[in-house]
C-alpha positions as CSV (number, residue, x, y, z in Angstrom):
1,M,3.5,-33.7,-23.7
2,A,2.3,-33.7,-20.0
3,E,5.3,-31.6,-18.7
4,E,5.7,-28.9,-21.1
5,M,4.2,-25.4,-20.4
6,P,3.1,-23.0,-23.1
7,W,5.3,-20.8,-25.3
8,V,3.8,-20.6,-28.6
9,V,0.5,-19.1,-29.5
10,V,-2.2,-19.9,-32.0
11,H,-1.5,-17.0,-34.4
12,C,0.1,-13.9,-34.7
13,E,-1.1,-10.5,-35.6
14,A,-0.2,-6.9,-35.9
15,T,-1.7,-4.1,-37.2
16,G,-0.7,-1.1,-39.7
17,S,-1.5,1.7,-36.4
18,P,1.1,4.6,-36.0
19,G,4.5,3.3,-34.2
20,I,3.2,-0.7,-34.7
21,A,4.7,-2.9,-37.1
22,T,2.6,-4.0,-40.1
23,A,1.6,-7.3,-40.2
24,A,4.2,-8.4,-43.1
25,A,7.2,-7.3,-41.3
26,A,6.0,-8.2,-38.3
27,A,4.5,-12.0,-39.0
28,P,8.5,-13.5,-39.8
29,R,9.6,-11.9,-36.4
30,C,6.6,-13.5,-34.3
31,Q,6.9,-16.8,-36.0
32,A,10.5,-16.5,-35.1
33,M,10.4,-15.5,-31.4
34,L,7.5,-18.1,-31.2
35,S,8.9,-21.0,-32.4
36,D,12.9,-20.6,-33.3
37,A,13.7,-18.8,-30.3
38,R,11.8,-21.8,-28.2
39,G,13.2,-24.8,-29.8
40,L,9.1,-25.6,-31.0
41,G,7.8,-24.9,-34.7
42,A,4.6,-26.8,-34.1
43,R,1.4,-24.8,-34.2
44,A,-1.7,-25.8,-32.8
45,A,-5.1,-25.5,-34.4
46,S,-6.8,-23.6,-31.4
47,A,-5.9,-22.3,-28.3
48,R,-7.6,-25.2,-26.2
49,E,-5.5,-27.7,-28.0
50,F,-2.6,-25.5,-27.7
51,L,-2.9,-25.9,-23.9
52,H,-3.9,-29.4,-23.6
53,E,-1.2,-30.6,-25.5
54,H,1.4,-28.8,-23.4
55,G,-0.2,-30.6,-20.2
56,F,-2.3,-27.5,-18.9
57,V,-5.9,-28.5,-17.1
58,V,-8.3,-25.8,-18.3
59,A,-12.0,-26.4,-17.0
60,S,-15.1,-26.9,-19.6
61,D,-16.5,-24.0,-18.8
62,A,-13.7,-21.8,-19.5
63,K,-13.3,-19.3,-21.9
64,V,-10.1,-19.8,-24.1
65,E,-9.8,-17.1,-27.0
66,D,-8.5,-18.8,-30.0
67,G,-7.9,-15.1,-31.1
68,L,-4.8,-13.9,-29.3
69,V,-2.8,-11.4,-30.8
70,L,1.2,-10.8,-30.6
71,V,2.0,-7.1,-31.2
72,D,5.5,-6.5,-32.0
73,D,7.3,-2.7,-31.9
74,A,4.2,-1.7,-29.2
75,P,4.4,1.8,-28.0
76,L,5.4,0.8,-24.7
77,S,8.8,0.3,-22.5
78,G,8.8,-3.6,-21.9
79,S,6.0,-6.4,-22.3
80,L,2.5,-6.5,-21.3
81,T,-0.2,-8.9,-21.5
82,V,-3.9,-7.2,-21.5
83,P,-7.5,-8.5,-21.9
84,D,-8.7,-5.6,-24.4
85,L,-6.7,-4.0,-26.9
86,A,-9.2,-1.8,-27.7
87,P,-7.2,1.3,-25.3
88,W,-4.3,0.1,-27.1
89,L,-5.2,-0.5,-31.1
90,G,-8.8,1.1,-31.1
91,P,-12.5,-0.6,-30.6
92,A,-12.1,-2.4,-33.6
93,W,-9.7,-4.8,-31.4
94,A,-12.4,-4.8,-28.6
95,G,-12.1,-7.9,-26.3
96,R,-9.2,-9.1,-28.3
97,V,-6.4,-10.6,-25.5
98,G,-3.3,-9.5,-26.7
99,V,0.5,-9.4,-25.7
100,L,2.4,-6.1,-26.4
101,F,5.9,-6.5,-26.7
102,G,7.7,-2.9,-27.0
103,K,11.6,-2.0,-26.4
104,M,14.0,-1.5,-23.4
105,G,16.9,0.9,-23.7
106,G,16.4,0.0,-27.6
107,N,16.4,-3.3,-27.1
108,A,13.2,-5.6,-28.2
109,T,11.8,-7.5,-25.6
110,S,9.9,-10.1,-28.6
111,E,13.5,-11.3,-29.3
112,D,14.2,-12.1,-25.6
113,P,12.6,-15.8,-25.0
114,D,12.2,-15.2,-21.1
115,L,10.1,-12.0,-21.8
116,V,8.4,-14.1,-24.4
117,T,7.7,-17.0,-22.0
118,H,6.8,-15.0,-19.3
119,E,3.9,-13.0,-21.3
120,L,2.2,-16.7,-22.7
121,V,2.1,-17.8,-19.0
122,H,0.1,-14.7,-17.9
123,V,-2.4,-15.5,-20.8
124,W,-2.4,-19.3,-19.3
125,L,-3.1,-18.3,-15.7
126,R,-5.9,-15.7,-17.0
127,Q,-7.6,-18.6,-18.9
128,S,-7.2,-20.8,-16.1
129,G,-9.1,-18.5,-13.6
130,A,-6.3,-16.1,-12.1
131,T,-7.7,-12.8,-11.1
132,E,-6.7,-9.6,-13.5
133,P,-6.0,-6.7,-11.6
134,R,-2.9,-6.0,-10.0
135,W,-4.3,-5.1,-6.2
136,V,-7.7,-7.2,-4.8
137,E,-9.5,-5.8,-1.4
138,V,-8.9,-8.7,1.4
139,D,-10.5,-7.9,4.5
140,G,-10.9,-4.3,4.6
141,H,-7.2,-3.6,3.3
142,M,-5.4,-4.0,-0.4
143,S,-3.4,-6.8,-1.5
144,N,-1.1,-7.7,-4.3
145,E,-0.9,-11.5,-3.2
146,P,-2.7,-12.9,-6.6
147,A,-0.2,-10.5,-8.7
148,L,2.7,-11.6,-6.9
149,L,1.6,-15.1,-7.5
150,Q,1.5,-14.9,-11.4
151,E,4.6,-12.7,-11.7
152,A,6.4,-15.1,-9.6
153,I,5.0,-18.1,-11.7
154,A,5.7,-16.5,-15.2
155,D,9.2,-15.8,-14.0
156,F,10.3,-18.9,-12.7
157,V,8.6,-21.1,-16.0
158,A,10.8,-18.6,-18.1
159,A,13.9,-19.0,-16.1
160,A,13.5,-22.9,-15.8
161,R,13.3,-23.1,-19.5
162,S,16.2,-21.0,-20.5
163,G,18.1,-22.8,-17.6
164,D,19.1,-19.2,-16.2
165,P,18.0,-17.4,-12.8
166,F,18.4,-14.0,-14.1
167,V,15.1,-13.4,-16.1
168,G,15.2,-10.5,-18.8
169,R,19.0,-9.6,-19.1
170,R,18.5,-10.2,-22.8
171,S,17.0,-7.5,-23.2
172,W,17.3,-5.2,-20.4
173,P,19.9,-2.5,-20.8
174,D,23.7,-3.5,-20.5
175,G,22.5,-6.8,-20.0
176,V,21.8,-6.4,-16.1
177,A,18.7,-8.5,-15.2
178,P,15.3,-7.1,-13.6
179,R,14.7,-9.8,-11.5
180,S,17.1,-12.9,-10.1
181,L,15.5,-16.0,-9.1
182,K,19.1,-16.8,-6.9
183,V,17.7,-14.5,-3.9
184,A,17.5,-14.9,-0.4
185,M,13.8,-13.9,0.3
186,R,11.4,-14.8,2.9
187,C,7.7,-13.7,4.1
188,P,6.6,-11.1,5.0
189,D,10.1,-9.1,5.7
190,D,10.9,-8.8,2.1
191,L,7.4,-7.9,0.3
192,R,7.1,-4.1,-0.5
193,G,4.0,-3.8,-2.5
194,E,5.9,-4.4,-6.1
195,A,4.6,-7.4,-7.8
196,H,7.5,-8.4,-9.8
197,D,9.8,-7.9,-6.8
198,D,7.7,-9.0,-4.3
199,G,7.5,-12.4,-6.4
200,Q,11.0,-12.8,-6.2
201,V,10.0,-14.6,-2.6
202,L,8.1,-17.6,-4.6
203,S,10.1,-17.9,-7.8
204,S,13.3,-18.1,-5.9
205,A,11.8,-20.8,-3.8
206,L,10.6,-22.7,-6.8
207,W,13.9,-22.1,-8.7
208,E,15.9,-23.8,-5.3
209,A,13.3,-26.6,-5.6
210,R,13.8,-27.0,-9.3
211,D,17.9,-27.3,-8.5
212,A,16.8,-30.2,-6.0
213,L,14.3,-31.6,-7.3
214,G,14.7,-31.1,-11.4
215,G,13.2,-28.4,-13.9
216,E,10.4,-31.0,-15.6
217,T,9.2,-32.1,-12.0
218,M,8.9,-28.7,-10.7
219,L,7.3,-27.3,-13.9
220,S,4.5,-30.2,-14.1
221,A,4.0,-29.6,-10.4
222,I,3.2,-25.8,-11.4
223,A,1.2,-26.5,-14.6
224,K,-1.4,-28.8,-12.3
225,A,-1.0,-26.9,-8.8
226,A,-1.6,-23.3,-10.3
227,P,-5.0,-23.3,-11.6
228,G,-7.4,-22.6,-8.6
229,H,-4.5,-21.2,-6.7
230,T,-3.7,-18.4,-7.7
231,G,-4.9,-15.9,-4.7
232,R,-2.8,-16.5,-2.2
233,V,0.7,-18.0,-1.8
234,A,0.5,-20.4,1.2
235,D,-2.4,-21.8,-0.8
236,L,0.3,-22.4,-4.0
237,A,2.5,-23.7,-1.7
238,A,0.1,-26.4,-0.1
239,S,-1.4,-27.2,-3.6
240,V,2.2,-27.7,-5.0
241,A,3.3,-29.9,-1.7
242,R,0.2,-32.2,-2.8
243,E,1.2,-32.3,-6.5
244,L,4.8,-33.5,-5.5
245,A,3.5,-36.1,-2.7
246,G,2.4,-38.2,-5.9
247,R,6.0,-38.5,-7.0
248,G,6.7,-39.7,-3.4
249,T,7.1,-38.2,0.2
250,E,10.6,-37.4,-0.4
251,A,10.1,-34.7,-3.0
252,A,6.9,-33.1,-1.1
253,R,9.1,-33.3,2.1
254,T,11.9,-31.3,-0.3
255,W,9.4,-28.7,-0.7
256,S,7.9,-28.7,2.3
257,E,11.5,-27.7,3.9
258,I,12.3,-25.3,1.0
259,A,8.5,-23.2,1.5
260,R,9.5,-23.2,5.5
261,R,12.5,-21.4,4.9
262,H,11.0,-18.9,2.5
263,A,8.1,-18.5,5.3
264,L,5.8,-19.3,2.1
265,D,2.9,-19.4,4.8
266,R,3.3,-16.3,6.2
267,C,3.2,-13.6,3.4
268,D,-0.1,-12.3,5.0
269,E,1.4,-11.5,8.5
270,P,2.8,-8.3,9.7
271,I,5.8,-7.1,9.6
272,A,7.6,-6.7,13.0
273,L,8.6,-3.0,13.7
274,R,10.5,-2.5,16.4
275,P,10.6,0.8,18.6
276,G,13.3,3.1,17.7
277,A,15.1,0.8,14.6
278,R,14.7,2.3,11.2
279,L,12.8,-0.1,8.7
280,S,13.1,-0.1,5.2
281,A,12.2,-1.8,2.1
282,R,14.5,-4.4,0.9
283,R,14.3,-2.5,-2.7
284,G,13.1,0.5,-3.6
285,D,10.2,2.0,-1.3
286,F,7.3,0.2,-0.2
287,V,4.0,0.7,-2.1
288,L,0.5,2.2,-1.9
289,P,-1.9,1.5,-4.6
290,G,-4.0,4.2,-6.3
291,A,-8.1,3.6,-6.3
292,G,-8.5,3.0,-9.9
293,Q,-5.8,0.2,-9.6
294,V,-8.3,-1.6,-6.7
295,A,-10.4,-4.5,-8.1
296,G,-14.0,-3.5,-7.3
297,V,-13.1,0.0,-6.2
298,G,-13.8,2.5,-8.4
299,D,-13.9,5.7,-6.4
300,V,-11.3,7.3,-3.7
301,R,-12.3,6.3,-0.4
302,P,-11.6,7.7,2.9
303,S,-8.8,5.4,3.9
304,Q,-7.2,2.9,1.3
305,T,-4.8,1.5,2.9
306,G,-1.7,-0.5,1.5
307,P,-0.4,-4.2,1.3
308,Q,1.7,-4.7,4.2
309,T,1.0,-4.6,7.6
310,F,3.6,-3.7,10.5
311,A,3.4,-4.9,13.9
312,V,5.1,-3.1,17.2
313,D,5.3,-4.7,20.2
314,F,5.9,-2.2,24.0
315,P,5.6,-2.9,27.2
316,V,2.3,-2.3,28.9
317,G,1.2,0.9,30.3
318,T,2.8,2.8,27.4
319,T,0.5,5.7,26.9
320,S,1.3,6.6,22.8
321,L,3.6,6.2,19.9
322,V,4.9,8.2,16.9
323,L,5.4,6.8,13.9
324,S,8.0,8.8,11.5
325,L,8.6,7.6,7.7
326,R,9.5,9.3,4.3
327,A,6.9,10.1,1.7
328,A,6.4,12.7,-1.2
329,A,7.1,16.0,-0.1
330,D,3.4,16.7,-1.6
331,R,1.6,18.5,1.1
332,E,-1.8,17.9,-1.3
333,T,-1.8,14.3,-0.7
334,H,-3.2,12.9,2.3
335,L,-1.5,9.8,4.1
336,S,-2.4,8.7,7.4
337,V,-2.5,5.6,9.7
338,V,-4.6,2.9,10.5
339,W,-4.2,1.3,13.3
340,K,-5.5,-1.2,16.0
341,A,-4.2,-1.5,19.5
342,E,-4.3,-5.2,21.3
343,G,-4.2,-6.0,24.7
344,S,-6.0,-7.0,28.0
345,L,-8.8,-5.1,27.6
346,G,-9.7,-6.0,23.6
347,P,-9.0,-4.5,20.4
348,V,-9.2,-0.4,19.7
349,N,-9.1,0.6,16.2
350,G,-8.5,3.9,15.0
351,E,-6.7,6.4,12.4
352,A,-4.4,9.2,13.0
353,A,-3.2,11.8,9.9
354,L,0.4,11.8,8.9
355,V,1.9,15.3,8.9
356,G,4.6,16.4,7.4
357,G,6.6,17.3,4.1
358,A,9.2,14.9,2.7
359,V,9.3,13.3,6.4
360,R,5.6,12.9,7.8
361,S,4.5,11.8,11.4
362,A,1.8,10.7,13.1
363,S,0.4,10.8,16.9
364,I,-1.2,7.9,18.2
365,D,-2.7,7.8,21.9
366,L,-2.6,4.0,23.3
367,P,-5.6,2.9,25.1
368,Q,-5.2,1.5,28.6
369,G,-3.6,-2.0,28.7
370,A,-2.4,-2.1,25.2
371,S,0.7,-4.1,24.6
372,R,1.0,-4.3,20.7
373,V,-0.3,-1.9,17.8
374,V,-0.8,-3.2,14.4
375,L,-0.3,-0.3,11.9
376,R,-1.4,0.3,7.9
377,V,-0.3,3.4,6.3
378,A,-3.5,4.6,4.0
379,S,-3.9,6.8,1.0
380,R,-6.5,9.2,-0.4
381,S,-4.5,9.6,-3.6
382,P,-6.0,8.1,-7.3
383,R,-2.2,7.5,-8.2
384,E,0.1,4.6,-6.9
385,L,2.4,6.3,-3.9
386,A,5.2,5.1,-2.4
387,Y,6.8,5.5,1.5
388,N,9.9,4.2,3.2
389,D,12.1,4.4,6.1
390,L,9.5,4.0,8.8
391,V,10.6,4.6,12.9
392,V,8.4,4.0,16.0
393,T,9.1,6.3,18.9
394,L,7.7,5.3,22.4
395,G,5.9,7.4,24.8
396,P,6.0,7.8,28.3
397,R,4.5,5.0,30.8
398,T,2.4,5.1,33.5
399,I,2.5,3.4,36.8
400,A,-0.6,1.2,37.5
401,L,-1.8,1.1,40.7
402,A,-4.4,-1.7,41.7
403,V,-7.4,-1.2,43.4
404,S,-9.1,-2.7,45.9
405,P,-13.4,-2.5,45.3
406,T,-13.9,-2.3,48.7
407,P,-13.4,0.1,51.6
408,T,-11.0,-0.3,54.9
409,E,-10.0,1.4,57.8
410,L,-8.1,3.6,55.7
411,G,-11.2,5.5,55.1
412,C,-10.9,5.8,51.0
413,A,-14.1,4.3,48.5
414,G,-11.3,2.2,47.4
415,A,-8.1,1.0,49.3
416,I,-4.4,1.3,47.5
417,D,-3.5,-2.6,47.3
418,P,0.1,-2.5,49.1
419,V,1.9,-4.8,47.1
420,A,1.7,-2.6,44.0
421,L,3.6,0.2,46.0
422,G,7.0,-1.2,47.0
423,P,8.7,-2.4,50.5
424,L,8.8,1.8,51.4
425,L,5.1,2.3,51.4
426,M,4.3,-0.8,52.5
427,A,6.2,-0.5,55.6
428,L,4.3,3.3,56.1
429,L,1.1,1.3,56.1
430,L,2.1,-0.9,58.9
431,L,3.1,1.5,61.1
432,R,0.1,3.7,60.2
433,R,-1.8,0.6,61.4
434,M,-0.1,0.3,64.5
435,G,-0.8,3.7,65.7
436,L,2.4,5.3,65.0
437,K,3.5,8.3,63.5
């Protein structure tokens, strides 16, 4: 069936490691969660065959692991897809792709069809070329767009198959879903750096399109559009539009309008930070990555910036500004703000330390002619950090005096332009020229 999405795997294994169910005990439960819970009993002979049967395009040179392992009762909270089970199960499992299902408040995540589907979509996306790390470096700063995309697609497929926009509430304590696809989110204002939360900006748009165009239509479009487009939200949105165009201009137009309302083409733009107004994350805190979480970055660097970019606009002539924010009170954690001033004289870059306790601040001296500053919070910590409640206060303004480059009868090397001095000074200069005192 060309419009199906994956929710079964080739085979199911478990180990006798402490805290993990034995194979004999786990096998029936694995079969239940992979077939009965999903309403699909047949099993493919190989992972490649499985993906092909469910409408996915896998490049001929793509590596498809037939030995996918599901581990039930794993020693973790929630569920997790990993490219290498060795850190979890020991060296004998090196190179084996696995999905680990733990518990949430005593509830088995393997018994939640949403989470089973969610994790298996991660497997497919990675086999289709999606990047593994949560953070990647883009143009000198950190980005979580690839992770955002993967979480959004996995949530949408799970929700579309269950018909329930509240993902994961079967296993979450008290039945409270951790994420909802029925939210009004837009880029970039509602992003904070946590991939699951940020993914709702895309998954909610896909769910809105599902309501308008049908679940099978959107699942088929995602299955074809996602491979090769898991780096930027804007690229995926455009790929989905191209796939829907094959079903008629109305479907493509509907999706384009939904994508515009969610501003999916603006996810990498700065968040406006208005002077004097407090800016807080939509939910939780803004997140800064730790050095070990960034693809290709193994060591702590002088300035490791987070994914959020903030832009402050102000009148020309402003001499300085102060950025304040709330962060961890640990004084050993070095935070700074990396900034770029833009204006008539061109860009000027700089970095200023954020000092203080639970509330930190940094002062920036602005270059002449600046009218905008673009800011990113940076960290030297190897661990993930959080910050919130940003406030910008502007310093005093200078009065620019226009200066003529040629001498005049005033006897100055450069005469003051009367236009810049106001009517009173203009009158005084005229009296001087007439010989009056």
